C-alpha angles and dihedrals in degrees: 000000000000121000091345088083087075094051096091089054095056102033091080085070085082089064095092099059091038091051093048094049094044097049092047102041109025128075107264093242093051092043093051093051094043096047093044091052092047092048093049095049095044091048093051091047094049090047090051089049090054091047091054091051090048090058090058093040094050091051088060095056118099114248095016116160094231122109115272091242091067091070094052116128093250090057092049090045089062088076120045117231089014093166090066106024097044096053096039091053093063098068089036092058092045090052090049093052092048093048094048092045092052092049093049092046092049090051091051094045094049092050092049092048092049092048091053090052093050092044088068091061122087110273120242143157093252111095090208115095116192112201117205095238128130091210107096116234140129134185143154118253112202118213142100096327106010116227135205109222117201131163125230087237091062094048090051090059095055136067118239091261091049090049090056089049092050093049091046089052093051091043089055089057089056097042094051093040092231091172089073093055090048094049091051094052092044090054091044091053089051090051094050122012090207087072095063092101088062091052091054092044094050091049087056098042091048089056090047090050090054090046092054092046090051091049090054091047097051096032096230126091091188092056091053090048090054092047092050093048096046094044091051092050095053102030118120130186116292117248090256138019114282135216114297107290093344099117097046113111094205123218096335098192090055091048093050091047090051091051091052090058125072117284113276118251116255114230126164089212122008124226114278099237096059134083090251090051090049090054093048095047093044089053092047095047095045093048093047092049091050093048093048092047092050092047092048092049093046095050093044094050091043093057092043092052092044090054092046095048114089115233 
């Protein structure tokens, strides 16, 4: 196993160039799915790496409940620098579990609070809920059913065509279930701080995905660009916290500039000898290497511990 046990911890360092290339050169839908998958796999692999180190670190603690054979030299030799890495991994894994639990609980609590607020409104078949509030804001609230929440103050700031673009944008968030992508990358960033660039990139590409869907729905990219720009200028904070990353507008000037250009081409997998292809292949290779390293470490340590454990 050797030093390769640490590979899943450092491979997420490649997240920044991958994120930059993907968000600039891939279609937003493809980029969102690719980067979310990469973030999820890398986070699981790095967490597994920490768990493997914790096994060795726990075996070194006095009075631990593990079998004596687990602290044998051949078990400790499975991980280099076990005196430092094994013990340091214990608080690191505890911090990871606490951070991910808090993020998941916040996501759950916010959704329940928002659903209680909307339950007080008159029911209807229309997914759009207009709140009588002069403060301008709009966001998508996932659920069963999902709702589009917009204030009367926001509608007053937009023309009828821009209103249709805004509602189409928020509806695209619901239809594509963007909150799931955002939750995955938020949890991944909590599991490994090196994955934070992917969280930022997915927040942007999800908005771009919704922008492109809205442009197709209303038939005018320029109208969507105006709606995005005007909404960003007047938007204020919603009356309660929203789903993780779901109320962020992203880099608005970049989104408007992208909408003023021709629609991006949709490819399931871009050509190899392009910047988009480089991003896709770099993500695929890094993720595969991390997964293989984690699997190799897990199987190696499993058999070592099995041999060291008395029957």
